[in-house]
ZAVO-800578 format. One line per 4 residues: number of its first residue (from 0); their letters; for each residue x negated, y, z of C-alpha. Coordinates in nm, 4 decimals, m for minus. Each point is the difference from the previous one (the first is absolute). Layout:
NUM	a	X:Y:Z; ...
// end
This chain:
0	cqgc	m0.0139:m0.0062:m0.0166; m0.0772:0.3735:m0.0438; m0.0085:0.0791:0.3806; m0.2485:m0.3012:0.0675
4	nlfc	m0.2272:0.1226:m0.2396; 0.0178:0.3846:0.0940; m0.0712:m0.1256:0.3385; m0.2712:m0.2043:m0.0491
8	msfp	m0.1440:0.2975:m0.2610; 0.0126:0.2372:0.3248; m0.2644:m0.1587:0.1752; m0.3612:0.1193:m0.0581
12	rlal	m0.1908:m0.2455:m0.1827; m0.3512:m0.0326:0.1032; m0.3234:0.0449:m0.1498; m0.2263:m0.3113:m0.0195
16	glkl	m0.3615:0.0700:0.0504; m0.2732:m0.1777:m0.1505; m0.1202:m0.1628:0.2976; 0.3472:m0.1206:0.1143
20	sgis	0.0694:m0.0979:m0.3409; m0.3363:m0.2163:0.0087; 0.0802:m0.1522:0.3305; 0.3361:m0.0851:m0.1451
24	wrsi	m0.1035:m0.1653:m0.2897; m0.2608:m0.2017:0.1825; 0.2366:m0.1235:0.2485; 0.2355:m0.1022:m0.2300
28	elff	m0.2755:m0.1829:m0.1955; m0.1281:m0.1880:0.3171; 0.3663:m0.1368:0.1101; 0.0600:m0.0800:m0.4107
32	llgv	m0.3520:m0.2027:m0.0093; 0.0546:m0.1453:0.3574; 0.3576:m0.1202:m0.1755; m0.1881:m0.1462:m0.3015
36	fflp	m0.2593:m0.1858:0.2014; 0.2287:m0.1697:0.2339; 0.2239:m0.1239:m0.2548; m0.0596:m0.3657:m0.0123
40	fsks	m0.0482:0.0257:0.3642; 0.2584:0.1367:0.1772; 0.3660:0.1338:m0.1001; 0.0583:0.2017:0.3134
44	avei	m0.3442:0.1697:m0.0431; 0.0968:0.0832:m0.3567; 0.3379:0.1232:0.0490; m0.1405:0.2447:0.2863
48	cmtv	m0.2979:0.1578:m0.2077; 0.2141:0.0925:m0.2981; 0.2700:0.1038:0.1945; m0.2045:0.2469:0.1673
52	alll	m0.2258:0.0550:m0.3327; 0.3799:0.0885:m0.1536; 0.1026:0.1929:0.3050; m0.3026:0.2295:0.0063
56	wllr	0.0119:0.0472:m0.4094; 0.3592:0.1024:0.0709; m0.1057:0.2386:0.2775; m0.2424:0.1392:m0.2664
60	kmpw	0.2617:0.0693:m0.2349; 0.2985:0.1046:0.1964; m0.0859:0.3296:0.2156; m0.3196:0.1267:m0.2372
64	nepf	0.2329:0.0075:m0.3159; m0.2428:m0.2450:m0.2183; 0.1678:m0.1441:m0.2814; 0.0715:m0.3806:m0.0452
68	pnap	m0.1796:m0.1874:m0.2508; 0.1690:m0.0553:m0.3205; m0.0141:m0.3074:m0.2400; 0.2749:0.1263:m0.2855
72	pcni	m0.0386:m0.3712:m0.1883; 0.1308:m0.1775:0.3513; 0.2339:0.2556:0.1247; 0.2656:m0.1137:m0.2244
76	aygv	m0.0336:m0.3626:0.1078; m0.0695:0.0971:0.3888; 0.3556:0.1832:m0.0256; 0.1883:m0.2714:m0.1904
80	flta	m0.1263:m0.2657:0.2578; 0.0554:0.2084:0.3148; 0.3597:0.0675:m0.1586; 0.0558:m0.3389:m0.0076
84	alvs	m0.1142:m0.0709:0.2903; 0.2315:0.2386:0.2078; 0.2950:m0.1232:m0.2267; m0.0762:m0.3797:0.1105
88	iiqi	0.0128:0.1521:0.3934; 0.3760:0.1118:m0.1024; 0.0840:m0.3760:m0.0867; m0.1280:m0.1373:0.3076
92	ptge	0.2381:m0.1373:0.2950; 0.0173:0.2396:0.2651; m0.1543:m0.2392:0.2663; m0.3609:m0.0181:m0.2184
96	rvqg	0.0199:0.3480:m0.1056; m0.2677:0.0709:0.2412; m0.2492:m0.2445:m0.1590; 0.0734:0.1647:m0.3250
100	vegm	m0.1034:0.3301:0.1214; m0.2871:m0.0894:0.1469; m0.1090:m0.2006:m0.3267; 0.0692:0.3350:m0.1843
104	lkwl	m0.2153:0.1787:0.2222; m0.2758:m0.2490:m0.0261; 0.0109:0.0793:m0.3627; m0.0189:0.3319:0.0245
108	qylg	m0.2970:m0.0663:0.2014; m0.1729:m0.1928:m0.2425; 0.0838:0.2846:m0.2535; m0.1493:0.2538:0.2173
112	iffm	m0.3385:m0.1957:0.0705; m0.0300:m0.0410:m0.3857; 0.0119:0.3672:m0.0526; m0.2081:0.0515:0.3129
116	gmel	m0.2566:m0.2180:m0.1660; 0.0475:0.1210:m0.3475; m0.1103:0.3568:0.1285; m0.2246:m0.1144:0.2430
120	frep	m0.2192:m0.1990:m0.2312; m0.0442:0.2567:m0.2913; m0.3557:0.0262:0.0903; m0.2859:m0.2389:m0.0517
124	krre	m0.1406:m0.0096:0.3245; 0.3082:m0.0871:0.1350; 0.0770:m0.2643:m0.2423; m0.3599:m0.1174:0.0536
128	rllt	0.0538:m0.0265:0.3615; 0.3575:m0.1966:m0.0223; m0.1814:m0.2372:m0.2175; m0.2693:m0.0721:0.2501
132	vfla	0.2456:m0.0492:0.2739; 0.2095:m0.2191:m0.1881; m0.3289:m0.1913:m0.1196; m0.1092:m0.0698:0.3822
136	smtl	0.3378:m0.0739:0.0908; m0.0030:m0.2823:m0.3148; m0.3472:m0.1103:0.1237; 0.1031:m0.0453:0.3717
140	vgln	0.3022:m0.2215:m0.1212; m0.2361:m0.2090:m0.2201; m0.2210:m0.0438:0.2733; 0.2419:m0.1219:0.2310
144	glnq	0.1369:m0.2067:m0.2233; m0.3245:m0.1429:m0.0545; m0.0352:m0.0630:0.3952; 0.3603:m0.1260:m0.0072
148	mirg	m0.1254:m0.2844:m0.2410; m0.3299:m0.0993:0.2218; 0.1779:0.0777:0.3612; 0.3637:m0.1066:m0.0903
152	edli	0.1803:0.2990:0.1209; m0.0733:0.4043:m0.1167; m0.1281:0.2243:0.2366; 0.2651:0.2694:0.0284
156	ihys	0.3148:m0.1620:0.0079; m0.0796:m0.3681:0.0672; 0.1591:m0.1575:m0.2950; m0.1238:m0.3365:m0.0650
160	adka	m0.1061:m0.1181:m0.3112; 0.1647:m0.3995:0.0502; 0.3452:0.0094:m0.0476; 0.1636:m0.3677:0.0110
164	grli	0.0566:m0.1323:m0.3436; m0.1655:0.2485:m0.1795; m0.3347:0.0368:m0.1799; m0.2413:0.2175:0.2441
168	rmts	0.0056:0.3256:m0.1458; m0.1310:0.3614:0.1110; 0.2626:0.2432:0.1295; m0.2430:0.2457:0.1547
172	sfle	0.2485:0.2607:0.2125; 0.2765:m0.0931:m0.2303; 0.3071:m0.2548:0.0772; m0.0704:m0.1811:m0.3547
176	pngl	m0.2549:m0.0828:m0.2277; 0.1958:0.1993:m0.2423; m0.0275:0.3334:0.1699; m0.3580:m0.0084:0.0129
180	aafm	m0.0251:m0.0971:m0.3964; 0.2687:0.3260:m0.0501; m0.2312:0.2224:0.2156; m0.3300:m0.1036:m0.1298
184	lfav	0.1561:0.0005:m0.3726; 0.1030:0.3570:0.0961; m0.3478:0.0835:0.0690; m0.1300:m0.1135:m0.3052
// end
């Protein structure tokens, strides 16, 4: 509504200084990279790190009047997808609507992470750090898997390599060998 826009516009916008801007980007990058590092090890740590990074990014955007990144080829597809998701919430039975709204918020979070990552990793140095952190995580997963094959269980989550009635296959910190394979394939 126009009243809401006028109300929001009446607040003075702050000027983001160079020092505060640098601290802000370093903090966002730190939590994003921590989330990437813990990706194969802990879903909770990834959720916490990415949520903190996303909140810091939104706090950077809102009061400082910074524009949100724009991806014109993708905007229409995202708009259609989110519209379809909103329409599908309407069709959910009343008792399960809370789960539908939670799912919609999760999709909005993923979309925010995409745009945050798109803006954050425009610089080549940041992309190099992202690749380094991901390769370090992949290396630890591989070493953990090799340890699992030698000792019979991995070091992190203590998943056993031996499952009754199956071939012994490396899983590392993943529940199934296919999860490990997908992670390694993504890394390649």
